[in-house]
C-alpha positions as CSV (number, residue, x, y, z in Angstrom):
1,M,23.6,-4.2,2.2
2,K,25.3,-2.5,5.6
3,R,24.8,-5.1,7.6
4,A,27.1,-8.1,5.4
5,L,29.6,-5.7,6.6
6,V,29.1,-6.6,10.4
7,E,31.4,-8.4,11.5
8,K,30.7,-11.0,14.7
9,E,34.3,-12.7,15.8
10,H,35.9,-9.1,15.4
11,E,38.8,-8.9,17.3
12,K,39.0,-5.1,18.0
13,L,35.4,-4.2,17.6
14,S,32.1,-5.4,19.8
15,V,28.9,-6.0,17.4
16,R,27.1,-3.6,19.4
17,R,30.0,-0.5,18.8
18,Q,30.7,-1.5,14.5
19,C,26.2,-1.2,14.6
20,E,26.8,1.9,16.3
21,L,29.3,3.4,13.7
22,L,26.8,1.6,10.7
23,S,24.2,2.6,11.8
24,V,22.2,0.0,11.5
25,P,20.0,-1.9,13.6
26,R,22.1,-5.2,15.9
27,S,18.4,-7.2,15.9
28,G,18.6,-6.6,11.9
29,V,22.7,-8.3,12.4
30,Y,21.6,-11.5,14.0
31,Y,17.8,-11.6,11.6
32,V,17.5,-15.3,9.5
33,E,14.9,-15.0,6.5
34,K,11.9,-17.9,6.5
35,P,12.5,-19.9,4.1
36,V,9.8,-20.0,1.2
37,F,8.1,-23.1,1.0
38,S,7.9,-24.2,-3.1
39,D,4.1,-23.9,-3.3
40,D,3.9,-20.7,-2.1
41,L,6.2,-19.2,-4.7
42,E,3.9,-21.1,-6.9
43,V,0.7,-19.5,-5.8
44,M,3.2,-16.0,-5.4
45,N,3.4,-16.5,-9.6
46,R,0.1,-16.8,-10.0
47,I,-1.2,-14.3,-8.1
48,D,1.6,-11.6,-9.0
49,V,0.2,-13.0,-13.2
50,I,-3.5,-12.1,-11.1
51,Y,-2.6,-8.4,-10.2
52,T,-1.3,-7.2,-12.7
53,R,-3.9,-8.3,-15.7
54,T,-6.3,-6.7,-12.9
55,P,-4.5,-4.6,-9.7
56,F,-8.1,-3.5,-8.5
57,Y,-8.6,-7.3,-7.2
58,G,-8.0,-7.6,-3.6
59,S,-6.8,-10.8,-1.1
60,R,-11.0,-12.0,-1.7
61,K,-11.0,-12.3,-5.8
62,I,-8.0,-12.8,-5.8
63,A,-8.5,-15.7,-3.9
64,K,-11.0,-16.8,-5.4
65,E,-9.3,-17.1,-9.5
66,L,-6.9,-18.6,-7.6
67,S,-9.2,-21.6,-6.8
68,L,-10.9,-21.6,-10.2
69,E,-7.4,-21.6,-12.1
70,L,-5.2,-24.8,-9.4
71,E,-8.2,-26.9,-8.5
72,V,-7.2,-26.4,-4.8
73,A,-9.0,-24.1,-2.3
74,V,-6.5,-21.1,-1.6
75,N,-7.8,-20.0,1.6
76,R,-7.8,-15.9,1.5
77,K,-5.6,-15.1,4.1
78,K,-3.0,-16.9,2.7
79,V,-3.8,-14.8,-0.3
80,Q,-3.4,-11.8,1.7
81,R,0.1,-13.3,3.9
82,L,0.7,-13.4,0.8
83,M,0.6,-10.3,-0.5
84,R,2.2,-8.7,2.4
85,E,5.0,-10.4,1.2
86,M,5.6,-9.1,-1.8
87,G,4.7,-5.9,-0.9
88,I,1.2,-5.7,-2.9
89,H,-2.4,-4.6,-2.3
90,G,-5.6,-3.9,-4.3
91,L,-5.4,-0.2,-5.1
92,A,-9.7,0.6,-4.4
93,P,-9.9,3.3,-2.0
94,G,-9.7,3.1,1.4
95,P,-12.8,4.2,4.2
96,N,-13.6,7.8,4.6
97,T,-12.7,9.0,1.4
98,S,-15.2,11.9,1.4
99,K,-14.8,14.1,4.1
100,P,-12.2,17.2,3.1
101,H,-8.8,17.4,4.5
102,P,-9.0,20.3,7.4
103,G,-6.2,22.1,5.0
104,H,-8.8,22.3,2.7
105,K,-10.1,25.6,2.0
106,I,-14.2,25.7,2.6
107,Y,-15.3,28.9,0.1
108,P,-18.8,30.2,0.9
109,Y,-22.3,29.5,-1.2
110,L,-23.2,32.7,-2.5
111,L,-26.1,32.7,-3.8
112,R,-27.4,31.2,-0.6
113,N,-30.1,33.7,0.6
114,Y,-31.2,34.4,-2.8
115,A,-34.1,34.5,-4.4
116,I,-33.5,33.1,-8.1
117,E,-36.7,33.5,-9.4
118,R,-35.4,33.2,-13.7
119,S,-33.2,31.5,-16.4
120,N,-30.5,33.9,-16.9
121,Q,-30.8,35.5,-13.9
122,V,-27.3,33.8,-12.5
123,W,-24.5,31.5,-13.7
124,S,-22.4,29.7,-11.5
125,T,-19.6,26.9,-11.8
126,D,-18.0,24.5,-10.2
127,L,-13.9,25.4,-11.1
128,C,-11.7,25.2,-7.8
129,P,-8.6,27.8,-8.3
130,F,-5.7,26.1,-8.1
131,E,-3.3,28.4,-6.0
132,G,0.4,28.8,-7.0
133,T,-0.7,29.1,-10.6
């Protein structure tokens, strides 16, 4: 917590110079955190319980469960905001998960122009070699 070391009323060093010496942005010295409302704390506690039980739930499912548990409709956008403040998110995969990574090697299909006419004529496997092992 370097910003606590900055003295705004120092007689020789300005706030700017103190921030330079501590490698702290000046905006962090003047930042005042917003207070958290008590009803938000209750909802955040319930979100934490639901997320701990089912970490793959996103904001939609958590909002639905909260509405059932708290007897009060909780807006999905409020759940999204509180989850963002808590630093949590659903564990669902993101978009484009089937796109190959550009750095991965593409192996050729060696049987493409080969006529397979009987069983046991060719064998194949789907194991990828690991580099460096």
